[in-house]
DRENFI-871872 format. One record per residue (C-alpha): residue in one letter; z, x, y. Coordinates in pm, whole numbers. Last residue first. Layout:
% DRENFI-871872
code | up | east | north
a | Z | X | Y .
...
END
This chain:
% DRENFI-871872
code | up | east | north
q | 2787 | -738 | -7117 .
f | 2555 | -847 | -6838 .
m | 2801 | -836 | -6547 .
a | 2932 | -503 | -6664 .
d | 2602 | -340 | -6583 .
a | 2643 | -431 | -6216 .
t | 2990 | -279 | -6201 .
e | 2866 | 36 | -6369 .
e | 2580 | 69 | -6121 .
v | 2809 | 22 | -5821 .
d | 3035 | 303 | -5931 .
e | 3194 | 336 | -5588 .
q | 3152 | 79 | -5317 .
e | 3068 | 116 | -4950 .
p | 3177 | -176 | -4741 .
i | 2895 | -421 | -4655 .
d | 2806 | -466 | -4291 .
q | 2741 | -827 | -4190 .
f | 2422 | -1026 | -4230 .
t | 2228 | -1258 | -4002 .
n | 2208 | -1082 | -3665 .
q | 2085 | -756 | -3822 .
a | 1845 | -952 | -4046 .
n | 1649 | -1079 | -3747 .
f | 1367 | -1303 | -3870 .
s | 1046 | -1265 | -3669 .
s | 962 | -1594 | -3499 .
g | 812 | -1460 | -3182 .
l | 884 | -1208 | -2910 .
p | 966 | -845 | -2980 .
e | 1182 | -659 | -2725 .
g | 956 | -436 | -2520 .
k | 740 | -128 | -2559 .
r | 586 | 30 | -2253 .
v | 270 | 18 | -2041 .
l | 16 | -75 | -2311 .
q | -330 | -145 | -2171 .
v | -517 | -463 | -2265 .
a | -885 | -540 | -2207 .
n | -1138 | -817 | -2143 .
l | -971 | -1152 | -2212 .
g | -1153 | -1445 | -2053 .
f | -944 | -1676 | -1838 .
s | -1012 | -2048 | -1832 .
i | -1083 | -2311 | -1566 .
g | -1124 | -2682 | -1620 .
k | -1331 | -2986 | -1697 .
s | -1312 | -3186 | -2018 .
k | -1547 | -3273 | -2303 .
n | -1785 | -3019 | -2152 .
d | -1747 | -2865 | -1807 .
y | -1617 | -2510 | -1806 .
a | -1515 | -2275 | -1527 .
f | -1466 | -1899 | -1548 .
s | -1193 | -1650 | -1466 .
n | -1204 | -1285 | -1572 .
v | -922 | -1090 | -1733 .
s | -795 | -732 | -1747 .
v | -440 | -702 | -1881 .
r | -165 | -454 | -1801 .
v | 112 | -442 | -2055 .
y | 478 | -475 | -2141 .
d | 545 | -546 | -2508 .
g | 700 | -874 | -2624 .
s | 422 | -973 | -2863 .
v | 278 | -658 | -3020 .
i | 87 | -348 | -2911 .
q | 137 | -38 | -3127 .
n | 197 | -233 | -3447 .
p | -170 | -326 | -3479 .
d | -261 | 48 | -3495 .
i | -607 | 98 | -3344 .
v | -521 | 178 | -2983 .
d | -791 | 367 | -2796 .
k | -667 | 636 | -2556 .
r | -621 | 526 | -2196 .
k | -324 | 765 | -2148 .
q | -77 | 473 | -2136 .
d | -235 | 321 | -2446 .
v | -568 | 142 | -2486 .
l | -708 | -180 | -2631 .
a | -1058 | -300 | -2537 .
p | -1079 | -670 | -2612 .
q | -1229 | -791 | -2940 .
r | -1524 | -1019 | -2884 .
t | -1490 | -1397 | -2916 .
n | -1263 | -1381 | -2612 .
k | -932 | -1536 | -2510 .
c | -680 | -1586 | -2232 .
n | -362 | -1791 | -2206 .
f | -158 | -1812 | -1887 .
f | 189 | -1744 | -1754 .
y | 385 | -1752 | -1430 .
h | 724 | -1593 | -1458 .
d | 1080 | -1632 | -1326 .
g | 1182 | -1801 | -1654 .
y | 921 | -1792 | -1930 .
p | 1075 | -1536 | -2170 .
a | 1349 | -1632 | -2128 .
q | 1477 | -1956 | -1976 .
g | 1364 | -2130 | -1658 .
a | 1202 | -2415 | -1844 .
e | 1313 | -2456 | -2204 .
a | 1051 | -2432 | -2476 .
g | 983 | -2707 | -2732 .
s | 664 | -2825 | -2564 .
p | 508 | -2539 | -2371 .
v | 641 | -2440 | -2027 .
g | 500 | -2590 | -1709 .
g | 171 | -2708 | -1563 .
d | 223 | -3053 | -1708 .
g | 578 | -3095 | -1834 .
s | 865 | -2859 | -1757 .
k | 890 | -2606 | -1474 .
d | 1038 | -2258 | -1435 .
g | 770 | -2086 | -1643 .
d | 497 | -2210 | -1410 .
r | 143 | -2234 | -1547 .
l | -189 | -2071 | -1460 .
p | -473 | -2212 | -1673 .
i | -576 | -2509 | -1454 .
r | -733 | -2816 | -1617 .
l | -918 | -3036 | -1368 .
g | -795 | -3398 | -1381 .
s | -983 | -3492 | -1066 .
p | -1280 | -3271 | -983 .
t | -1234 | -3016 | -700 .
k | -1489 | -3068 | -424 .
n | -1601 | -2748 | -248 .
g | -1858 | -2658 | -510 .
f | -1799 | -2749 | -875 .
k | -1891 | -2438 | -1070 .
g | -1873 | -2150 | -821 .
k | -1607 | -2322 | -611 .
i | -1382 | -2381 | -912 .
a | -1428 | -2019 | -1027 .
t | -1333 | -1901 | -677 .
k | -1019 | -2112 | -672 .
i | -915 | -1979 | -1013 .
a | -977 | -1618 | -911 .
q | -778 | -1678 | -593 .
k | -481 | -1806 | -793 .
l | -500 | -1503 | -1022 .
a | -517 | -1264 | -725 .
n | -220 | -1435 | -559 .
v | -12 | -1398 | -875 .
t | -119 | -1035 | -917 .
k | -17 | -938 | -563 .
t | 295 | -1155 | -578 .
d | 443 | -951 | -862 .
s | 791 | -1099 | -807 .
k | 675 | -1405 | -998 .
p | 665 | -1192 | -1310 .
v | 339 | -1235 | -1504 .
l | 352 | -1357 | -1864 .
v | 23 | -1318 | -2052 .
m | -54 | -1526 | -2360 .
c | -294 | -1379 | -2612 .
s | -634 | -1426 | -2768 .
y | -904 | -1293 | -2997 .
e | -1133 | -1571 | -3111 .
d | -1311 | -1691 | -3423 .
k | -1509 | -1998 | -3319 .
g | -1472 | -2360 | -3432 .
s | -1438 | -2461 | -3067 .
l | -1137 | -2692 | -3102 .
d | -990 | -2541 | -3420 .
n | -1003 | -2191 | -3272 .
k | -1029 | -1959 | -3571 .
e | -822 | -1643 | -3549 .
p | -938 | -1298 | -3446 .
k | -773 | -976 | -3564 .
f | -644 | -700 | -3340 .
i | -574 | -901 | -3026 .
k | -382 | -1198 | -3157 .
a | -79 | -1146 | -2933 .
y | 122 | -1467 | -2904 .
s | 299 | -1293 | -2616 .
i | 216 | -1010 | -2377 .
r | 429 | -912 | -2080 .
a | 300 | -824 | -1735 .
p | 371 | -491 | -1572 .
s | 552 | -427 | -1244 .
k | 614 | -54 | -1214 .
h | 324 | 52 | -1440 .
d | 88 | -180 | -1254 .
g | 30 | -553 | -1226 .
t | -250 | -759 | -1376 .
i | -616 | -668 | -1352 .
v | -819 | -958 | -1213 .
s | -1188 | -1050 | -1223 .
l | -1322 | -1361 | -1046 .
a | -1257 | -1194 | -710 .
s | -1556 | -965 | -772 .
k | -1781 | -1270 | -769 .
e | -1636 | -1378 | -436 .
e | -1714 | -1040 | -280 .
a | -2069 | -1049 | -414 .
t | -2112 | -1393 | -261 .
l | -2102 | -1702 | -479 .
e | -2384 | -1953 | -509 .
s | -2237 | -2299 | -541 .
m | -2288 | -2524 | -845 .
END
């Protein structure tokens, strides 16, 4: 383990984007923790999608990973080290999840990573007021996220991001498996005497 300088320690923490170039949140489990089957712990978590055009954030995330590696493993990176930052335009290792298509929404033109914490992250709106309504920040919304990188060495070796805080920038199109009734049904013409028609069915 290498001793990090104060400057290097500060590089372990990253705040994504700004109001003009926010990240996007997905798989948002930030109001209620869920059990992690691997660790057995209840954890708050989310996926963060960072546009590749936000080079400032991308470079900061990459530097945070490098610094965490140095702090834990020195100047020699172990083989098979798990890296949290993945490319939304690639398939396979380091790319989109199984079942997703590389280069397609919401992953296309983005880097993405997962982050988690056993403690609930601070959640605030645009005016930095606490958010307590679970519907106020959901998967698909545009956000700024505060994370910190850290290394682990147990059954495997790698780098993870800890989730510290989330700030809502603006609402976005929902992501996830929510069923869209608008795309399923068609408009129904208005009918007169609907109650009488229904009653007639049972006579």
